[in-house]
Structures are given as structure tokens and as C-alpha cells.
C-alpha positions, 0 to 999 in steps of 0.5 A, a space after each residue: 500500500 505504502 509502495 503504491 502511494 509512493 509510486 503515485 507521489 513520485 516526482 515525475 507524476 507530480 511535476 507532470 500533473 502540475 505541467 498539465 494543470 499549468 497548460 490548462 490554466 494558461 488556456 483558461 486565462 487566454 479563453 477569458 480574455 476580453 475580446 476572445 470569441 467564446 465560440 472559437 475558444 471555449 472555456 474549460 467548463 464549457 468543454 467539460 459540459 460538452 464532454 458530458 453531453 456527448 457522453 450522455 447522448 452516446 455519440 462519444 461512446 460510438 465514435 470512440 469504439 469505432 476509432 479504437 477498433 480501427 486503430 487496434 486492428 491496424 496496430 496489431 497487423 502493422 506492428 506484427 508484420 514489422 516485427 517479423 520482417 524487421 527481425 529477419 532483415 536485421 539478422 539474416 543476410 539473405 533476408 536483408 538483401 531482399 527486404 532492406 531496399 524495400 524498407 529504406 524506400 518506404 522510410 521517407 514516405 509518410 503514410 498519409 501520402 498513400 491515401 489517394 492510392 488506397 482510395 483508388 485501389 480499395 475504395 472508401 470503405 473500412 479496409 482502406 482506413 485499416 490499410 492506412 493505419 497499418 502503413 503508418 504503424 509499420 514504418 517505425 516498428 520495422 525500422 526499430 526492429 531491424 536496428 535492434 537485431 543489428 545491435 545484438 552483442 556479438 559476445 552473446 552470439 559467440 557464447 551461444 554458438 560455442 555451446 552448440 546452438 544452431 543459427 535459428 536457436 541463436 536467433 530465437 533465444 539470443 537475438 530476439 530477447 536482446 532486441 526487445 527494447 528496440 521492439 518496444 521503442 518502435 511499438 510506442 512510436 507506432 502508437 502515435 503514428 497510428 493515431 495520426 493516421 487514424 484521424 486522416 483515415 476517418 476523414 475518408 467518408 467515415 460514418 463514425 469515429 473520433 476523426 469523423 466527429 472532429 471533422 463534422 464539428 469543424 464544419 459547424 464551428 463546434 470548437 468545443 466538440 473538436 477539443 473533446 475529440 482531440 482530448 479523447 484521442 490523446 487519452 487513448 494514445 496515452 493509455 496504449 502507450 503506457 500499455 506498451 511501456 509496461 509490457 516492455 518493462 516486464 519483458 526486459 526486466 533482465 536488462 540493466 538499461 533504463 527504460 523510463 521515457 
């Protein structure tokens, strides 16, 4: 119990909470300045009232569930493919010859640039939105996975081979565990890029979702609803990021490298 209280009262949490309160206070001050248009810059109480109204009406639940479903499906597919292909490209020379040119060609291209092409090839249905999220998540995950496999300490590899481990056994029991911190870093970056692509993907004639809610609110100058959508996206992103962070700590408990971020 005492340990839990100390953890919640740690300096990082206290300072972080104070910094967020400072941002809210600054926004509140600017929103109440004379001459400020309340419709364009709503005050925090107005935003909270709108949040409650959207929650009671059920619209916020529907849009949040739709967005969360899309981003989770796209994230699982994109991160899964990236970790497999990145690990193969970073560890096996033959796979690297095949995959590295493709990975390096995709690196500078933002996922949003594929939107017109995806619309032409797939249409404006649900699969197109998932594909855009997959592309956004794939790039940071595959780059970090490949880098992690290349940074495996050679002394561990030599020790495993000296003990008679086969190439695939070294890959599975030495290389993959050593590269997990890189995997987690890529997955955490993939969370933010996935939500970035989510909002853009939901602008493609989506019938629901937080991006749809934000766009629809913007058309009617409902700045309060727009801010509510942005806040919910930030909360969902922070939750998924913490899940990935805590999973990384569990999987890399053996590592003496600091993983706090």
C-alpha cells in the first residue's frame, strides 16, 4: 500500500500533473480574455459540459469504439508484420538483401501520402482506413526492429554458438530477447503514428469515429466538440502507450538499461 502511494507521489507524476494543470490554466486565462470569441475558444467548463453531453447522448461512446477498433486492428497487423520482417532483415543476410531496399524506400514516405492510392485501389470503405493505419504503424516498428537485431552483442552470439546452438536457436533465444527494447521503442512510436493516421483515415467518408466527429464539428464551428475529440484521442494514445511501456518493462526486466521515457 505504502509502495503504491509512493509510486503515485513520485516526482515525475507530480511535476507532470502540475505541467498539465499549468497548460490548462494558461488556456483558461487566454479563453477569458476580453475580446476572445467564446465560440472559437471555449472555456474549460464549457468543454467539460460538452464532454458530458456527448457522453450522455452516446455519440462519444460510438465514435470512440469505432476509432479504437480501427486503430487496434491496424496496430496489431502493422506492428506484427514489422516485427517479423524487421527481425529477419536485421539478422539474416539473405533476408536483408531482399527486404532492406524495400524498407529504406518506404522510410521517407509518410503514410498519409498513400491515401489517394488506397482510395483508388480499395475504395472508401473500412479496409482502406485499416490499410492506412497499418502503413503508418509499420514504418517505425520495422525500422526499430531491424536496428535492434543489428545491435545484438556479438559476445552473446559467440557464447551461444560455442555451446552448440544452431543459427535459428541463436536467433530465437539470443537475438530476439536482446532486441526487445528496440521492439518496444518502435511499438510506442507506432502508437502515435497510428493515431495520426487514424484521424486522416476517418476523414475518408467515415460514418463514425473520433476523426469523423472532429471533422463534422469543424464544419459547424463546434470548437468545443473538436477539443473533446482531440482530448479523447490523446487519452487513448496515452493509455496504449503506457500499455506498451509496461509490457516492455516486464519483458526486459533482465536488462540493466533504463527504460523510463
